[in-house]
Every structure is written in structure tokens, then in C-alpha cells.
C-alpha positions in Angstrom: 128.4 113.3 114.1 125.4 114.3 116.3 125.6 113.6 120.0 123.3 110.8 121.0 122.1 109.5 124.3 120.8 105.9 124.3 117.8 105.5 126.6 117.2 101.9 127.7 114.3 101.2 130.2 114.5 97.9 132.1 112.3 95.8 134.4 113.3 92.3 135.4 115.5 92.1 132.3 118.4 90.1 133.7 118.1 87.2 131.1 118.6 89.4 128.1 119.6 92.9 128.9 123.4 92.3 128.6 122.9 91.1 125.0 121.0 94.3 124.3 123.7 96.5 125.8 126.4 94.6 123.9 124.7 95.7 120.7 125.2 99.3 121.8 128.8 98.8 122.9 129.6 97.2 119.5 128.3 100.2 117.5 130.6 101.4 114.7 129.7 104.9 115.8 129.3 104.8 119.6 126.8 107.0 121.4 127.8 109.8 123.7 126.1 108.2 126.7 124.0 105.2 127.7 121.2 105.7 130.3 119.7 102.6 131.8 116.6 103.5 133.7 115.3 100.6 135.8 111.7 100.3 136.8 112.2 98.7 140.2 113.4 95.3 139.1 113.2 92.5 141.7 115.8 90.3 140.0 119.5 90.9 139.3 119.0 93.4 136.5 120.7 96.4 138.1 123.8 94.6 139.4 124.5 92.9 136.1 124.0 96.1 134.2 126.3 98.1 136.4 129.0 95.4 136.3 128.8 95.3 132.5 128.8 99.1 131.9 131.7 99.5 134.4 133.8 97.3 132.1 133.2 99.7 129.2 134.2 103.1 130.7 134.9 104.7 127.2 131.2 105.4 127.0 129.7 107.6 129.7 126.9 105.8 131.4 124.2 106.3 134.1 122.0 103.7 135.8 118.9 105.2 137.3 117.1 103.2 140.0 113.4 104.0 140.2 110.5 102.6 142.2 108.2 100.4 140.1 105.9 102.9 138.3 105.9 101.6 134.8 107.9 101.9 131.6 106.7 105.4 130.9 108.0 106.7 134.2 111.3 104.9 133.7 111.7 106.4 130.2 110.8 109.9 131.5 113.5 109.7 134.2 116.1 108.8 131.5 114.9 111.5 129.1 115.1 114.2 131.9 118.5 113.0 132.9 119.9 112.9 129.4 122.6 115.4 128.2 122.5 115.1 124.4 120.5 116.8 121.7 119.4 113.5 120.2 117.8 110.4 122.0 117.8 106.9 120.7 115.5 104.5 122.5 116.3 100.8 122.9 114.0 98.4 124.8 115.9 96.0 127.0 115.0 92.9 125.0 115.7 94.3 121.5 118.9 94.6 119.5 120.7 97.0 117.2 122.8 96.0 114.2 126.4 97.4 114.6 126.0 100.1 112.0 122.7 101.4 113.3 123.9 104.6 115.0 126.4 105.4 112.2 123.7 105.1 109.5 121.1 107.1 111.5 123.8 109.8 112.3 124.5 110.1 108.6 120.9 110.7 107.8 120.6 113.2 110.6 123.5 115.2 109.2 122.1 115.0 105.7 118.5 116.0 106.6 118.7 118.7 109.2 115.0 119.7 108.7 113.7 116.5 110.3 113.4 115.9 114.0 112.5 112.3 114.3 114.1 109.4 112.4 112.8 105.8 112.3 114.3 102.8 110.5 112.9 99.5 109.5 113.3 96.5 111.8 113.4 92.8 111.6 110.7 91.3 113.8 111.6 88.1 115.6 108.7 86.0 116.8 108.8 83.7 119.8 108.9 80.8 117.4 112.1 82.2 115.8 110.5 83.5 112.7 111.8 86.7 111.0 110.1 89.3 108.9 111.0 92.9 108.0 108.8 95.8 109.2 109.2 98.8 106.9 107.4 101.6 108.7 107.9 103.9 105.8 105.3 102.1 103.7 102.5 103.3 106.1 103.4 107.0 106.0 102.1 109.4 103.3 104.1 112.7 103.4 101.4 114.4 101.5 99.0 114.0 104.4 99.0 115.4 108.0 100.8 113.1 110.4 98.2 113.3 113.3 95.4 111.9 111.2 97.6 109.1 109.9 99.1 107.9 113.1 95.7 107.8 114.8 94.9 104.6 112.9 98.4 103.0 112.9 101.5 103.5 114.9 104.4 103.6 112.4 107.1 104.5 115.0 108.7 101.8 117.1 110.6 102.7 120.3 113.8 100.8 119.5 113.8 102.2 115.9 113.4 105.8 116.8 116.0 108.5 117.2 114.6 112.0 117.9 115.5 115.4 119.1 115.2 115.7 122.9 113.2 118.9 122.6 110.5 117.1 120.6 109.6 114.9 123.5 109.3 117.9 125.8 107.0 119.6 123.2 104.8 116.5 123.5 104.9 116.4 127.3 106.9 113.1 127.6 105.4 109.7 128.3 102.0 109.4 130.1 102.9 107.7 133.4 99.3 106.6 134.0 99.3 104.2 131.1 100.6 100.9 132.4 99.5 98.4 129.7 102.5 98.9 127.5 101.1 101.3 124.9 102.5 104.5 126.5 104.7 104.9 123.4 101.7 105.0 121.1 100.2 107.8 123.2 103.5 109.8 122.9 103.5 109.4 119.2 100.0 110.9 119.1 101.1 113.9 121.2 104.3 114.7 119.3 102.6 114.2 115.9 101.7 117.9 115.5 105.3 118.9 116.0 107.1 115.9 114.4 108.8 116.0 111.0 109.5 112.3 110.4 112.2 110.8 108.2 112.1 107.1 107.5 115.1 104.8 106.8 114.1 101.7 104.8 117.1 99.7 105.9 116.5 97.3 108.8 118.9 98.4 111.5 117.6 96.5 114.5 115.8 93.4 115.8 112.4 93.8 117.5 111.5 90.7 119.6 107.8 90.2 119.7 106.7 88.9 123.1 103.0 89.5 122.9 102.4 85.8 123.2 103.4 86.2 126.9 100.3 88.5 127.5 97.6 87.1 129.8 93.9 87.6 129.2 94.0 90.4 131.7 96.9 91.9 129.8 94.8 92.0 126.6 91.9 93.5 128.6 94.1 96.3 130.0 95.6 97.0 126.6 92.0 97.2 125.1 90.9 99.7 127.8 93.9 101.9 127.3 93.6 101.7 123.5 90.0 102.7 123.5 90.8 105.6 125.9 93.4 106.8 123.5 91.1 106.4 120.5 88.6 108.7 122.3 91.3 111.1 123.5 92.5 111.8 120.0 89.3 111.2 118.2 88.9 114.8 117.1 91.6 114.2 114.6 89.4 112.0 112.5 85.7 111.8 111.6 83.2 110.3 114.1 82.8 107.4 111.7 86.6 107.0 111.6 86.8 106.9 115.4 83.9 104.3 115.6 85.7 102.2 113.0 89.0 102.4 114.8 87.4 101.4 118.2 85.7 98.4 116.6 89.0 97.2 115.1 90.7 97.6 118.5 87.9 95.7 120.2 87.9 92.8 117.7 91.7 92.5 117.8 91.9 92.3 121.6 88.9 90.1 122.0 90.2 87.6 119.5 93.7 87.4 121.0 92.5 87.5 124.6 90.0 84.8 124.1 92.4 82.7 122.1 94.9 83.0 125.0 92.3 82.0 127.5 91.3 78.9 125.5 94.8 77.8 124.9 95.7 78.1 128.5 92.9 75.9 129.7 
């Protein structure tokens, strides 16, 4: 089986991070190591994580304490400190099914020509609703990846397992992006080097917490999204870039204003 490092960034995750780490410990095919990279939490995240992982010494683990610089910086610290050829990302509020790493490992062994694997997920809304996200349906293998992923991100951090070298080819996460879309920027940068393989089986749970965003949060996401649309605009036509920016603007304006009205 391939050697896999699990990368889990945290920030004030005390209420749910142990549930997340339990989903790693319960894997039918355990990882080689778990790296928890904390982004300067002000609650009890780090102590509860250390206490939990110390009770499970059979899996090598590292807890990195960072100053608060954003999720991108926390992920980069974990990537740089990892020891394995493959990295599996897991956000601190998401979950994996017990067979996730075993299934992914089997696909890695059977498809050595690919360097990034992404499985389907079950999205869980704040109201408790479930629906499956099959990222494979958005990918057309007959077309170049950079032009496709410009319009839609069909990788999800907690569903991705990739070669460590691929991230360094892309330049790791942009630590100046603080609005929560640093992963989308990374997918754009690794796209020219990525050879993706999609697993249509849902192997994890993605908890959608966008309802917690403030109006200012939507504003910051809009600014960063437009910045990325311009940064990678050469991959599409000028009309395509204008269309994409208009979609971004309408989406964030609608949800930002809706949040402001509901909060009054």
C-alpha cells in the first residue's frame, strides 16, 4: 500500500476536531502519519488534539503550532513537514468513511500514471440535509484541465489524495489568500501538471458551513475570486473571463445581501 500522510489544518476546532480525527484512526487501512497543523487557535483545540493522538500511538503523529496566518499557511507547514510520498487532506470539520484510505490506496496502486485522486463526497448542510457530490461528472478527460477548472473547482480538499511532489510543482498554497478559497487557487496552479483520477464512490462527508459567513466574508470571497479569475484569465477567452467574473459577482452579491437582510 502507498505511504500516506494525513494533513489536517485546524483553527478553533475544539467542538468537532476529535470526531474528525476518530474517522482517521478508524480507517481499515491506517495512514503512515497524521499531521495536525494548528493556525493559532485560541480555544482548546491543541490540547485536546494532543491528548487524543497520544492515546493512539500506533500511528505516527505530529502537532504543529503556528501563529495565526490562515489556512494556507497551516497547510503549507504540514506539507513541508510531511514524510510520505502521498498526502491526503482532511479539514477539521469533515469526516472520512472507514474504508476511504483503503479504497483510494487500491486505486493508486492500480493506476500509477495518475498523480491526484479525488472521490465523491456526501455534502451535509447545516439543516442536516444530505446529497452526493460526484466531482467526476464535471471533468472531461478529452479537454485540457486548466481551462476546465478555471470555471468550476472539481477538487475538494477533504476528498483529495495527491503526490507530495505535485504540490511543490504548483508552489504550495498562496498564504496571502485569507478568504477560504486558497485551495481553489492551488488547483489552478497544479492543473498544468495534474493527471487526475476520479473515484465515483462517496468516501467522506463534507460539512457545508457557508451559512456562517458574514456579509464581510462574502465580500472578501468575492474580491479574492475576482482576483483569481483575472490571474488565470489567459486560460480562457476574454469573453469567457468576463462571463466567469459576472457569475462570481452575482453569486456573492445574492448570498451576501441575503445574509444581511436575514440578520437584520
